[in-house]
C-alpha positions as CSV (number, residue, x, y, z in Angstrom):
1,X,144.5,298.8,-29.4
2,X,142.7,297.3,-32.4
3,X,144.3,295.0,-35.0
4,X,143.7,295.3,-38.7
5,X,141.6,292.5,-40.3
6,X,144.7,291.4,-42.3
7,X,146.8,291.1,-39.2
8,X,144.1,289.1,-37.4
9,X,143.8,286.8,-40.3
10,X,147.5,286.1,-40.5
11,X,147.6,285.5,-36.8
12,X,144.8,283.1,-37.0
13,X,146.5,281.4,-39.9
14,X,149.8,281.0,-38.1
15,X,148.1,279.5,-35.0
16,X,146.0,277.2,-37.1
17,X,149.0,275.9,-39.1
18,X,151.0,275.3,-35.8
19,X,148.0,273.4,-34.4
20,X,147.7,271.2,-37.5
21,X,151.5,270.6,-37.6
22,X,151.5,269.5,-33.9
23,X,148.5,267.3,-34.5
24,X,150.2,265.5,-37.5
25,X,153.5,265.2,-35.7
26,X,151.8,263.5,-32.7
27,X,149.8,261.2,-35.1
28,X,153.0,260.2,-37.0
29,X,154.9,259.6,-33.7
30,X,152.1,257.3,-32.3
31,X,151.8,255.4,-35.6
32,X,155.6,254.9,-35.7
33,X,155.7,253.7,-32.1
34,X,152.8,251.4,-32.7
35,X,154.4,249.9,-35.8
36,X,157.7,249.3,-33.9
37,X,155.9,247.6,-31.1
38,X,153.9,245.4,-33.5
39,X,157.0,244.4,-35.3
40,X,158.7,243.5,-32.0
41,X,155.7,241.4,-30.9
42,X,155.6,239.6,-34.2
43,X,159.3,238.8,-34.0
44,X,159.0,237.5,-30.5
45,X,156.0,235.3,-31.5
46,X,157.9,233.9,-34.5
47,X,161.0,233.2,-32.3
48,X,158.8,231.5,-29.7
49,X,157.2,229.4,-32.4
50,X,160.5,228.3,-33.9
51,X,161.8,227.4,-30.4
52,X,158.7,225.4,-29.8
53,X,159.1,223.5,-33.0
54,X,162.8,222.7,-32.2
55,X,161.9,221.0,-28.9
């Protein structure tokens, strides 16, 4: 069974848009996680520095 060119194009478009959406979602998730970890490390370093200055 052969698909029409219009149907093939829309199928390609849907698959392409889903791929791009997944790619951007993963990118945003990784950046968010990285930012949270960086903030936690920065807070821990600041706390350690303050404790060191107190002693």
